[in-house]
KEGUBA-546845 format. One record per atom (N, C-alpha, C, CB): x negated, y negated, z negated. Coordinates in steps of 0.1 Angstrom, whole numbers, plus 5000, padded with zeros to 4 digits. Glycine has a CB too. Layout:
% residues N
XYZ;...
***
This chain:
% residues 98
437306314851;436706404860;436006514852;435806334870;435206474843;434406574835;435306674828;433506504824;436406624822;437306714815;438006814825;438406634808;438406754836;439106844846;438106944852;439706754858;436906904854;435906994860;435607104850;434606914864;435307074838;435007174828;436207264826;434607104814;437307214825;438507304823;438707394835;439807224820;438507344847;438607424859;437607544858;438407344872;436407504855;435307614855;435607714844;434007544852;436007674832;436207764822;437507854824;436307694808;438507794831;439707864834;439707954846;440907764835;438707924855;438507994867;437108044869;438907904879;436608114859;435208154859;434808234871;434908234846;435608324876;435208404887;435208324900;436208524889;436108234902;436108144914;434908054913;437408064915;434608004902;433407914900;432107994904;433407864886;432008114899;430808194903;430708204918;431008334896;431808224925;431708234939;431308104945;433108274945;431907994940;431507864945;430107824943;432407754939;429507854932;428207814929;427107914933;428007794914;427608034936;426608144939;426408174954;427108264933;426908084963;426808104977;425708014983;428108084984;424808064991;423907974999;424707895009;422808065005;424107785013;424807695023;425107775035;423807585026;424307865040;424607935052;425908015051;423508035055;426208065039;427508145037;428708045035;427408225024;428407935028;429507835026;429907785040;429007715017;429007755049;429307705062;430207795070;428107675070;430207925066;431108025074;432408045067;430408155075;432707985055;433908005048;434607875046;433608075034;435507835055;436107705054;436807675041;437107695065;437507765035;438207735022;437207705011;439107855018;436207775010;435107755000;434407615003;434107865000;434207595016;433607465020;434407355016;433307465035;435707365018;436707255015;436707225000;438107285020;436707334992;436707324977;435407254972;436807454971;434307284977;433007224973;433007084978;431907304979;433407054990;433306914995;434306824988;433606915010;435406884983;436406804976;435706764962;437706884973;435006854956;434406824943;433306714945;433706954937;432506724956;431506634959;432106494962;430606684970;433106494970;433706364974;434306294962;434906384984;435006374953;435506314941;434406254932;436406414934;433306334931;432206284923;431606154929;431106394923;431506144942;431006024948;431905914946;430806054963;433205934946;434205824944;434105774930;435605874947;433905864920;433905824906;432605774902;434305934898;431505824907;430205794901;429305714910;429505924897;429705704923;428905624932;429005474930;429305664947;428105404935;428005264934;428205204948;426705214927;429205114950;429405064964;428204974968;430704974964;427404924959;426204844963;425004934965;426004744953;425005054962;423905144963;423805204977;423905254953;422605254981;422505314994;423105454994;421005324997;423305505005;423905645007;423005744999;424105685021;421705725000;420805824994;420905804978;419405794998;421005684973;421105664959;422505734954;421105524955;423505714961;424805774957;424805924958;425905714966;424105974968;423906124970;423206174957;423206164983;422206104953;421406154941;422206144929;420106064940;423106034927;423906024916;424906144915;424705894916;425506174926;426406294926;425706414923;427106304941;424506444928;423806564925;423406564910;422506564933;423006444904;422706434890;423906474882;422306294887;425106424885;426306454877;426606604878;427506374882;426606654890;426906794892;425906884885;427006834907;424606854885;423606924878;423806924863;422206874881;424206804858;424506794843;425706884840;424706654839;426706874848;427906964845;427507114846;429006924855;426907144857;426507284859;425607334847;425807304872;424607264844;423707304833;424407314819;422607204832;425207204816;425907204804;426907324802;426707074802;427707344813;428707454813;428007584812;429507454825;426907604819;426107734819;425607754805;425007734829;425007654799;424507664785;425607694775;423707544781;426707634777;427907654768;428307804769;429007564771;428407854781;428907984784;427908094778;429108014798;426608054778;425608144772;425408134757;424308124780;426108034751;426008014737;424707934733;426108144730;424207864742;422907804740;423007654737;422007824752;424207594739;424307444738;424507394724;425407404746;425007474715;425207434701;426507354699;424007354697;427407364708;428707294706;429707404703;429207204718;430707374695;431607484690;432907504697;431907454676;433207414707;434407434714;434407364727;435607374705;435407404735;435507334749;435707184747;436707394756;436407144737;436607004735;435306934732;437606974724;434506994724;433206944720;432206934732;432507024709;432307044741;431507044753;431906924762;431707174760;433206904764;433606794772;433106664767;435206794773;433206644754;432806514747;431306494749;433106514732;430506604748;429106594749;428706564764;428406734746;429306624773;429006594787;429506454791;429706694796;430606414786;431106274789;430106174784;432506254784;429506204773;428606104767;427306094775;428206144753;427006194783;425806194792;426006134806;425306334793;427206124810;427506094824;428105944824;428506194831;427505864832;428005724832;429405704837;427105634841;
***
């Protein structure tokens, strides 16, 4: 998931800007954007959620994963992370996410 997510973001930077730059009120009025975001969240929940955890705990885990990805990718794009390649970024993020 991490590799696919990072590659998608780096290969589709403009689309990713649209996805991450919209307030919920705008997303709710754009069904295609809403579906794309919900797909990402559902897949994160499937991969990183715990069937024995509460819905709130799983929601927080998904948010944690997405925040780590968002932050790591943003720092990489700004040259602030100190990794030399996309492959190194993916490895770094994978080591942080359970």
